[in-house]
N, C-alpha and C positions, 0 to 999 in steps of 0.2 A: 304315602304310607310306608311303613317299614317293609323291607323286602326280605325274601328268603332265597338262598342260593342252593343249586345242585350242580353236579358235574356229569358230562358225557365223555365217554372214551370211544372213539371210532363210531360215533353216532348212537351208542348204547349208554343208557343212564347207569351210573355206578351206584351200587348198593353199599351204603356206609353202615355196616354192622359193627357191633362193639368189638369183636375180635378180628375185624378186617385190617388189612395193611393200609387202608385208606381212611383218612379222617379230615374234618374241616376245622381250620383255625382262623376265626374272623373272616370266613368266606374263602380263605385260601385252601387249596387241596394239598395235603401232605401225604407222600407215599413213603412208607417205611420199607427198607431193604428192597429197593427196586431191582427188578430182574428184566434183562433185555427181552427174553422170550415172551414175558407176560405184560410188561408195561410199555414197550415201545408202541407209539401210535400218536393219534391226534386227540387233543383234549379241548373241551369247550365248556365255559361256565354259563349256566342258565339262571337268570334272576327274575323273581316274580313277586308281585303284590296284587292288591285288589284292583289296580288300574290296568294290569296287563303283565306281559312277559317279554324280556329281551335276552339275546344271546351275545356272548363275547366273540371276538375273533378267535380262530383256532390256534392252539399252541401245539407244536410238534415236540414230542419227547423222543430223542434218539440217543443211542449210546455210542460214544466215541471209541475209535480203534485205529490202529496203524499196524499193518503187517510188515514183514521183512521183504526187502528186495529179492528178486529171483537170484538163485545161487549160480546161474549159468554165467560163464565167462563172456565178456563183451568183446566184439570184434575190434581190432586195431583200425585206426584211420590214418590214411596217407594223404598228404595235401601238398600242393605246390605253394612255395612261399609267395605271399601276396594275395592268395585266393582266400575266400571265405569258407567257413566250415560250421556245421551244426552237430552238436552231441545231443542225442535223444535221452531223456531222463527215464521215461516209462515207470512212473511211481507205482508202488504196490497198492492193493485195496486199502482204503482209509475213510474215515469220517471224523471231524469235518474237514475243511480244506487244509492244504499244507503250504508252508513257505519253503522256498528252495534256495540252496547255495551249491556251489561246486568247489570240490577240493582239487588241488594240483599237487600230485606226487604224495603228499602226506597230510595228516591232520595236525594242526588246524590251519594249514596254508590255503585260505579261502581266496577265490578269484574275485577281485573287486569289479563292480559294474562301472563301465566308463563309456566313452563314445565309441569304442571299438569292440567292447564285449557287453553282451546283454543276456540276462537270464529271465525267461518268461515265467512269471508267477502264476500263469494259467496252466501251462504244460510242464514246466520245470526244465524245458530245453535250454541249452547253452548255445549262443550264437557268437562266433568270433569273426569279425570282418578284417580282411587284409592281414592274414597271419604273419607273424614274425618268428625269428629263431627262438626268442624267449618264450614263445607259446608251446614249444615242444615239451612233452612229458605225459604223465598218466593222469586221467581225469575221472572223478567219481561224483555222482549226483548225491547231494546231502539234503534229505527231506525232514522237516520238523513239523509236528502236530502240536497245537496249542489248545488246551481245554481248560479254561479258567486258569488256575495256578499250576496245572500239571503240564509238563512238557516232555515229549518223547521224540527222539530223532533216530533215523536209520540212514545208511548210505549204501550205494550200489557198488558192484564190482568195478574195478578200474578199466578204462579204455585208453589205449596208448595212441598218442598223436605223433606222427613222424613225417619227415619230408619225402616227397616222391621225386623221381627224376625230373629234370627240366622238361617242360613241354609247352603247350600253347599258353601264351601270356595275355590273351585278350580278355575282355571283361565278362566272359561266360564262366560262371562258377557253379559249384555244387549246391550252394544254398542261395535261394532267391527270397528269403524272408520268412520261410516257414509256412504261415497260414495265408489263405486267400481271403479270409474274412475274420473279423474280430467283433464280438458283441460286448458292449460296455454299458454301464449306467451313467447318467449325466453327473458331471462333477468329478468323475474318476479320471486319472491320467491315461491317455491313449499313446501307445508306442507301436511303431512299425520299424522293422529293421531291413536293411538292404545290403547285400555284399555280393561280390568282392568290392573293395573300395579303391579304385584309382581316383576318379573325381566323381563325387556324388551330388545329385540334385533331386529334390522332391517337389511334387506339385499335386494339387487336388484337381482331378479331371472334370468333375461335374459341378464345380463351383462357379460363381460369377466371374472369377478371374483365373480361368483354367490355364492360361499361358504364363501366369506368374509363378516363379519358383519360390518355395516357402522354406527350404532347408537345404543344408549342404553337408550334414553329418550322416554317418551310416545309420544312426538311430534318430528317427523323427519322433519327437515327444510333444504331445498336446496336453497341457495341464488343464484340469477341470473341464474335460470334454463335455460339450452340450449337443443338442440335436442338430445345431447348425454345422457341426463338424462331421456329421454323418456323410459318407460318400466313398468314392473310389480314389485312391492315392497311387501315384506312379513314382517309382524310383528309377533314375537314369544313372548308369555307371559308364564312364568313358575314360579310355586312356589312348596312348598312341597306336595301339594295335587294334582298337575297335570300340564298339558301343553296344550296350544292351540295356533293356528296360524290363521292369516287372511291376505288376500291379497288386495292390491289396485293398480290401474294403473294410471300412469301419461301420458297424451297425450299432446305433445307440438304443438301448432298451431302458425302460423305467417302470417301477411298480406303480399301482394306481394312486392317484391323488385327487381329492375332491375339488371340483370347480363350483358346484351348486348342490346344496343338501337341503333336506326337509327340516322343518322346525315345528315345535308344538303348536297345535291349531285347535281353536274352538269354532265349531260350525253349527248352524241351525239345522234342526231336523227337517228333512225334505229338500235341503239345498244340494247343489252339486259341488264337488271338490276335485281339484287337480293337483297332484304332487309330482315333483320332478327331482331326480338325482342325476348329476352329470359328473363324470370322472375322466381325468386324463391318464395316460400311461401307454406303454408300448411293450408288447402287443396291446391293441385296444382292449380295455377291460370289458368284461360282460357284467351286467347289473341284474341282480335278482332281488326279490322282496320277501320279507318275513312279517307275519302278524302274530304277536304274542309268541315269538320264537319258532313258528311253523311256516313252511313255504307257502307263499300266496300266489295264486294263479288267477287268470280271468274266470269270472263266474257271474251270472245274472247281472247285477248292477255294477260290478267291479270289472275294470279292464286293466290288465297289466301288459305294457308294451315297452320292453327294455327298461330304460330309466324313468318311464312315466307310469303313474298310478292314477286312475280316474274313478271317482265314485258318482253314481247317479242317484238322486233322491235319497240322501243319507237317512239311516234309521239309527235308533239308539244302539243297536247291536254292533254298529260299525265302530263304536268307541273302543280304544285299546292302544297297545304299543306297536309301532310299526318300525321296521328297519329296512334300509336298502343296503345291499352288499355289492361292492365292486371288486373284481378279482381278475388277475392274470397270473401267469406262471411265476411272476416275481413277488407276488404278495396279495393281500386282501385288506380292504378298509371297510368299516361299518359306519353308518349314520343312523341315529335313532330319533324318533319324535313321537309325542302322544297326540292322538286324535280324540277330542271330546265332543260328542254330538249332544246338543242341548235342546230341551223341550221345556219352555217356560211360559206361564200365563203373563199377560201384560202387567208391568209393575212400574209405577211412577216414583217410587221412593228415592231413587238415585237422581232422576232428572224430572222433577215436577215442572208444570207450567209456572212461569214467574208470577208471583202473587200480585204485584202491582206493576202494571205495564204502562209507562208514560209514553205519549205520542204527541207530535206537533200538529196543530191545525193545518190542513191542506197538505200534510206530509204523508209519509208511508211508514208502516210498522210491520215488523216480521216477528211472528210468535212461533217458535219451534214446538213440536210435540214429539218427544223422544223417549218413549217408555222402553224398558228392557223387556223383550219378548222373543220367543222362539217357538214356532216360526214367526216371521214378521207379521205384525198385527195390522188389521184394517182400522183406519182412522176416520172419525167423523167429528165435525166441529159444530157447536151451537152457540148462539148469543141469547142468553136467557133460555127461553123455551123454543127459540126459532132455530131450525136446522139451516146451516149455512151451505150454499152451493156456489160454484164458480160463476162469477159475473164480471162486469167491467171494472168493479172496484174490489172484488173478493177473489182471491186465488188460493186453492188448496193444492200444494205440490204433491208429487208422487211419494215423497217421504213423510207426508203429513204436516208440513209446515204451512201455517196460515199467514197470508200476506194481505193487508188492507191498505188501499191507496186513496189519495185525496180525502183524508180524514176530516170529519166534521164533528161538532159537539154531540151530534145525535149518535155517534158511534161508541160513546161511552157505555160501559156496562160490563157484565160478567161473560167471559168466554170460556167454554169448557171443551176439552179434547177427550173423546171417547175412543178407547183402543180395545180390539177384540181379536182373539184367535181361538183355535179349537181347545186350547188349554184353559181359557177363561177370558174375563174382561176387566177393565179398570178405566178411571177417568181422573182428570186433573183440571182445576179452574184457576183463571187469573182475571183481574179487574183492569180494564183499559181506562186510563185517565187522559183526556185531551187537553193540551196546553197551547199557549200562544206560540206561533211560529217565530223562529229567529230570522231577522231580515237585516241586510246591509243597507244602512241609511245614507252613508257617505262612502262611495267606492273610490279606490285609488285611481289616479289619472296617469296616463302614459307620459313619459318625459325623456328629454335628451339632455345629457350633461357631459362635461369633459372629465378626463381622468384627473383625480385628485379633488374634485368638487364634492360637496355634501348635498343631500336631498332627503326630504321626508315624504313618504308615501302614506296618504291618509286612508283610514279605514274605521268607520263608526258603524255600530249595529244596535238594533233593539231586540229584546228577548222577553220571555216569560219571567216576571220578577220572582217567581218561586224557585227558579233554578239559577245555577251559577253559569256565567258566560266566560269562555276562554277564546283567545285569538291565537292562531298559528299562521305562519307565513311559509311559503315555499317558493323556490326559484326553479323554474322549468320542471315542476312536479317533484323536486327533491326538497324535503323539509329543511329549513334553516335552523342550525344549532347555534344559538346566540353565544354559548360558552366557548365554541370553537371557531368563532368568526374573526379572531384576532382584532377585535375592537371595531370592525367595520359595520356591524349591525347592533342595534339596541332598540328597546321599546321606548317610544317617545313620550308616553303618558302612562301614569299609574291608574287612571280611571278605568272602571270595569267596562264601560261601553265604548271606550276608545282604544283601538289597537294599532295606532300609527306606527310605522316602521321608519326609523332614522338610519340613513346610510351615510357613513363618514369616509372621506378619502376614497372615493369610488375608484375601482380598478376595472380594466377591460373585462375580467372574468365575472364582474357583477352585472353585465348586460343579460337581458333575458325577460321572460314572462314571470312576473311576481303575482302570486295568488294569496289573497287574504281570506282566511276561513274563520268565521265566528261560529262557535260550537257550544251546544248544551248537551245534556245527556240524552235528549230525545231527537235533536235534529241539528242541522248546520246550514250555513249559507256562505257562499264564496263569491268573490269578484276578483278580476284579474286586470293587470295593466302591464304595459311593456316599457322597460327602461333601456334606453340606448346610451351606452357610455362610449364617447368618442375619445380616441387616443392616437398616438403615433402608429404608423403602419406596423403590421406584423412582419416577420422575416420572409423575404423572397425564398423561393425554392428552386431546386434543380439547377444549380450553377454548373455550367458546362464550358470548358475551355477548348477552343479550336483555332485553326489557322495560326499555329504557333510560329512566330518569326524570331529574329535575334533581339529585337527591341520592342516588339508588340505582340499582342494576342487578341483574339476576338472572344468576347464573353457573352453568353446568353443565359437567361434565367426565366423563371415563371413568376407571375405576379402573386404576391401574398395578399393577406387580408388588409383592406384599407382602414379597418376599424372605424368605419362610419365617417371618415373624412378623406376626401380624394387625395391620392398620392401626387405630390407636386414634382419631385425629382428623385433620382437615385444617386448614391455614392458608391464607389468601388474602392475597396481596401485590399491590400496584399501584405504578405509577410514572406520572408525568406528563411532559409535554414540558418542564416547567420544572426537573425534577430527574431525573437518571439513576439515583438511588438507589431501590431497592425498599423499600417500607414496608408493614408489616402493617396490614391494614384491619379495621374493625369489621364484623361480620356479623350476620345474623339467620338462624338461631339464633347466639348468641354462641359456643357450642362446637359445632363441626361434627363429628358422630360419624363413625367410620371406615366405616360402611356407606352414608353419604350420597354423592350424586353431583350435588347442586345446593344452592345457598345464595344468599341475598340480601346484597349488599354495600351498606352504608349509610354515612351521613355523608360522602358525596362532595361535591365542589365543583361547583356548577352551571357549565355552559359550559366544561368542562375536558376535554382530551384525556387518555385513560387507556389503559394496557395492564395486563392482569391476568395473574397466574400462580398456580398452586395447588401446595402442598407437602403431602405426607402424612407422618405421623409414627407411630412405634410405640414400644415400650419401649426400643428400641435407638437411637432418635434421630430427627431430622428428615431426610427424604430429599432427593434432588435435586428442584429445581422443574420444573414443566412448561414447555413452550415458551410464550412470551408469546401472549396472545390477540391477535386483530386489534385495531387501534386504534379506539377509539370516542370520541365526545364526548357528555357529558351534556347534557341539555336546559337551556335558559336559564331564569333566574329573576330576580326583582327583587333588587337588592343587599340584603344582610343586615347589612353593617357600615358604620358611618359613617367618613368619612375622618378621619385622625388628623393631629396636628401643626398644629392650627389656630392661627394667629398672624398677625403682620404688622407694619405700621408703616413709618415712613420715607417716602421718595419726595419728589416735588416739592410745592411749596405747593398747597393746595386739593385734595390727593389723599388717598385712603384706600386703602392697599395691604393686601389680605388674602392670606395665604399658607397652604399646607397641604402635607402629604406626599402625592404622587400614590399612588393606590391600586394595589396590586400586581395582576398578572393573576389571582392566586388568588382575589381577592375581587370581581372585576368582575361575575361571574355572567351576563354576556351581552354582546351586541354593542351598538353605539350608546351607549357608556359616556360619562358626563360628570358634572358637578357642579352643584349648585344652592346658591348662596351667598345667605344672608339676613343683613341688617344694618340697624341703626337707631342714631340718636344715643341715648346713654344717657339714660334718663328719658323718651324719647318713646314713643308707642304703636304707630305704623304701621311695619311691616317692609318694607324694599325687597328685592326678589329679583332675582338675576341667574343666568342659565343659562350655564355654561362648558362647551363641548363638549370632547371628546378626553380620554382617560384620562391622558395624559402632562402635562396642564395642571397647574401648581403655584401659580398666583397669579391674582388679579383686582384690577384697578385701577379705583376709582370716583373720577371727577373732578367737582367742583362748586364754583363760585365762592363758595358760601355756607359752605363748610367752613372753620372757623377752625383755626389751628394747634393741634396737639396736643389735638384734641377726642376724648374717649372714645366708642367705638362698641361696641354689643353685636353679636357676630357668631356665626353658626352655619352649618353646612354639612351637606349630605347628598348621596349619589350617586344617579344614575339610569341606567337603560339602557332598551332598547326594551320590556322587560317591566314596567317601573314604577320607582317611587322607593323608596329605602331609608330607614332611620331617620336622624334628625338627630343631630348631635353635641351635646355640652354647649356652652353659651354661653360665649364667650371675650370679653374686653375687648381691643380693638385701638384704638390711638390714630392719629389722622390725622397727616400730615407735620408735623414740628417746624420751628421757626425758629431761626436762630442766636441764641445768648445776646445780650441787649441791653445788659447791664451788664458792667463790667470789674472785675477784682480791684483792690485798693488796698493801701496801706502795704507796697509791695514792698521787701524788704531783701535785699541780696546781700552775702555775706561770704566773703572768700578764706580757704580752709582750708589748702591746700598750694600749691606753685608751679603745679600743673596742675589744681586742684580748687577749687570754691566751693560754698557752701550758699545757697539762695534760699528765702525764705519770703514769705508774703502773706496778706492777709485775703480770705476768699471773697466771691464775688458774692452779692447778695441773692437769696433763692429766687424772688421774683416776677420777677426779670430773666432767668430761664432758662425759655424756652417749650419745655419738653420735659424730657428726662432729662439731667442734667449727667453727662457721661462723665469729665471730668477737666480738667486745666489744661495749657496749652502754654507752655513757657518758651522765649523767643527771646533769643539773645545774639549780639552782633556786636562786632568790634573797633572801637576809636575810629578814625574815618576811613573805615570801610566803610559801605555803605548797608544799611538794615534789611532790604531784600529779599534780601540775601545772608546773612542771619542763620542760624546753626545752631539746631536746634530739639530740645527734649526734652519728651516728653509724660508726664504722670502719669495714673494711673487712679483713679477714685473721688473721694472728698471730701478727700483729703490736701491740706494747704496748705504743703508744703515739698518741696524737691527737692535732691538732691546732683548736681552737674554735674561731669564729669571731662573729661579730654582738652584742657585749656586750655593756652595758651602761658604760660610763666613771665614775671613782671614785665611784664604787658600790661594795658592799660586796656580794659574791656569795658562795653558798654551792655546792660542787661537789662530785658525787659518780659514780662508774663504775660497770657495770654488764657484765658478759659473756652471749652470746646467741647462740642458734642453731635453727634448724627447729622446735623444739618443743616449743621454747619460750626463755625467759630470766631467768637467774639464780638470786640468792640472791645478794643484793648490797654490795659493799665494804663499810667500814666505810667512812663517808663523811669527806671532808676537806674543808677549807675555803680559799678564795683568794679575794683580793680587786684590782680592776682595777685601773690603774693610772689615774691622771687627764688629761684632753685633752690638746693638744698643743695650744699655743697662736693663737688667731684668726687674730690678726693684722699682715699684711705683713710688711716686711722691707720698710722703707721710706727714702725720701731725698737721692735717689741714684745718685751718680756722678761718673765720670770716667775721666781718663787722659791717653793719649797715650805716650809711651816712647819706641821708636825703634820698636822692634817686640813684645812688650807686652802692655797690657792695664791694668791699675790699677783701680779697682772698689771699691767704699766706700758707706756705707749706715749707717743710724742710728741704733743703737742696739735696739733689741726688748726686752722689760722687761715683764716677765710673771706676770699675775695677780694672786690673791690669789687662785682662783679656776682653774688655769691653771698649767700645768707641767713646770718644769724649762727648760730654753734654754741651750742646750749643744753645739750648733754650727749652721752653716748655710750650705745649699746646693746651689751651683751655677752651672747652666747648660747653657752654651752658644751654639748657633747654628749659625755657620759662613756661609755666602752665598755670591755668586756673582749674580747680578740680574738686570732686567729691569722692569720698572713699568708696570703692566697690571691689568685688572679687577680681582677681587677675585674669580670669578667663574672658573678661570683656576687653582686655587690652589687645590692640592690633598686633599683627606679626612683627612689624618693625619695632614697635614699643617694647614688645616682650624680649626681642633680641638685645635691645639697648639697656633696658631697666627691668630685669626679671624679678619675680617674687614681690613686687610692690602691689599693694591693693589700691588701685585708683581707677577712675574713669575720666577720660579727657572731656573737658568742657570747651576749652579753647587753648591755643598755644601760639607761641611766637615763632617766626622763622629762625631756625638755628643759625648761629654766627660763630665762627672760629676766631679765637684770639691767640696770638703768639707773644710769649713773654720771654725776655732774655734773663730775667731774675726769677726768684721764687716768690714773687708777689705780683698781684694784678688788681686793678680796679675795673669793675664792669658795670655799665649802666643798667638800671632795672626798668623794664617796660611797665607802663601803667596797667593797673587792673590785674596784675599777676601776683599770685600768693606764694609760689614756691618754684624751685628749679632743681633739675638734676644736672650735675656738673661733672665732666670728665677732665682729668689732668694727667698728662703724660710727658715724659722727656722726649726730645728729638735731637738728632745729631747726624754725623756722617754715616752711621750704621743704620739709620732709620728711626722709627718711633718705638718707644718702649711700651711696657705694660701700663694700662691706665689705672688711675685711682678714681673712684666714683663717690660723690657725696650728694646728699639730699639736703638742700638749704631751704628752710622756711623763712619767709619774710619776717623781719623784726626779731630774728632769733640769732644768737651767736653760738649755737651748739652744732658741732659737726656730726655727721652720721655716715659711716662707710658702708657701701653696698657689698654684699657677699659675692664671691666668685668673680670679682672684678678682673682678676688676672686672666680670665678666659675669654674676655670680650674682644672682638676685633675692633680696631680703630676705625671710626667713620672716615670715608674717603672724601676729602675736601680739596678745593682749589684755593691757594693762598695768593693774595696780591700784595706784594711787598711795598712799603713806604719808607720814608726816612726816619720815621719815629721808632721808638723802642717796641711799640705794639703794632702788629700787622693784623689787619682785619679783612675777612672775606665773607661775603654773603653767599651761602651755598644754596643749591636747589632745595625746594621745600621738602621736608622730611615728614612722612605721615606718622603721627604719634597717636 
């Protein structure tokens, strides 16, 4: 219901008269022209309606003020440099709290707070640790009051800080932190200061780690302090002259906070009720109770004990609004609830007895009787006119529920529940109808299957035909959800009386007790069967490594599940830090029987980090692996493998370079790994040895002025670590550094082949003039007029004495020289020779091409090509026909080779002949026509000393005399062919098959 409000001031109700300074606006109290003398105090709102009264928490109205500092002069302070000092603020009377800053010498030169200077916002005092010369001056406390948007500040008289004469420099100072105790609220920052500051350490004395130092600054700050930070803290200061300590205590306080509160309650008349309110806070809050805004104390049926309120035999007058109030010096909290005491005559309108009550023959039925009544009603049951009492088949429970067991047809009829209390009486009737019982006619049978197999569990049932029958299945009493079974479960039949369960691709998790339940609205029947799914063993557990040696360890484990098939044997796998792949290991015994739980792992690598795991197997396969063991490292051993890849050579004069392949981590066998290199001149007796540290080393350089070029040395190598030396490698022959060849090739001949190519040949250098291994020859060539330094270079490999040079300019004079080279460099040059490249071939392709067919040949003619003055002579023509049978298609179906030879033509290859090259000395040629070919693409180009010219291309249709030039023919490269010469005018060569 709508409530009305009124206000109390200092416990007295305010009278709100028309001309009063007090008025209500939507329940709020408005005070006009407030006056400190009249209006300061505590205010509380009281709200009432027909259900009761509640009061608000108190609100305090105080008037803010800030007076001036005392006008008295402040005493000067003298301090020894390096000591701590404290300036007292002594703020004037004020309300509310103040914020504090300090001035140095003048406004607004405020002192910043840092690790050496701290201003207490509780007292306003200034603390300076380890004073310095820059701290000298005049100090004034600056206090500011904040009331909403109004700010007022005042400052004290100045106090002068100066240095005193040198005195005791130990860590005993004037200021030891100010307070011996600080009281804080949880979440607020806690600060303790300690000075003087030579070397500072802080610790909490009454904590679990009292010996642990938690700070080293003069100011110890604890952000968001909580109750766990409460305790005694000690600051220790120490320098060369002495040591001192001081202690301070932090006490955490908190306003009340509810842990358990009351809530609105409806209770029957005459019943008992217990309410509880529990609050936290420090100091511990006190709890009091209010009823309808008035203090509530123990009386008659009501007991008040701190935070507990107890009612005995509730009466209607106990209804009302209740409040529990928790308070300490930091605040007050309220909790409110309504108590409604009910007195009602029995009423079945909300919960009548079910009108039609079906029950199964030989089964059990439960009929509730739940009228609304206060106090609780007395219940009686009748069947027809017969009063029912408890018997072997009939039970009436304390709450009035009727239970009938072993039901028969004779139990059908009307059943009435009568309820009565002192407020009145009522009844409700239902009709019991007995149906045929549900029975399982074909129960599921227990079975054993292997993982991955299929099975159907049968379940058939009979039931009363007037009711619907449903089947449900459960596995170990957990219902099976067919939609979430990932296809493993499904109903095997759609018939109502058949509830067979089909299991597909059975897994180990499908083992268990399956229960089929046939159910109607009145009863149910269940039968169970056990399914055993056999599979590979589960993972072994508890893999432990012990007896760690250099190449073996002892492994133990615990037996895992055999998954209904005996474990036959175990496998052990391992992996190292060098590879994430698990590998099967050799063991002792070689075959680990299924009843074993320990084995030795052998053939391990010394000084290697390993993880091990165990797998069990049976006749159905290998099971899942165990969890990896903890990582272990085998013990160190001397190397067992010699480094590989021994070789060398090259380098600077008087050097012997020996190289090898760095040994992999797998074969180092221990820490402190390195190499020992042994070498001697071939034929000498004494070996020289050199130790090369570090596993990643890959070469050794021996320098000696006595080493002649390309001197053979016998070399061998072995590895070592801190456990010893390994075996030596086989001896290898390594030569010292070579010298450049001393001799030059001779009889150099250069001959122009084409306009851009030449052949160069020479006589080799004498073997004795190559100090080392001859790698080949370097041909240098440069244009007439250029310097040799700008020459182009071509290198050959091996002992060949000729080279083909391409990329030359036509009709150009070149100088050519040849040098021998080895790993040390190139030797002296041969005498240079000259060669002039030929002129280029004619650029103009043959023109006016025509052809005539005669039987099985075609005669092709064209205009002769005449070379220009800057072109080489024409010695003949190359003719290349490609005969095809075809149908017209888009060019995208043409192969890559076809498209490069004959672009932009629309055709698809059906068949083709092997391409043949013909050479003609004149501008005419007769070419035989293959059978069953309908057309040909023909290229014609000039040839001569300068090479082949630009081709002309024609498309010849069989039995046609019309020529057809193909576009862009000048851009096509000439096919590369091999020509076999004959004595005839026509030279023919069959070239390798061309894909068209």
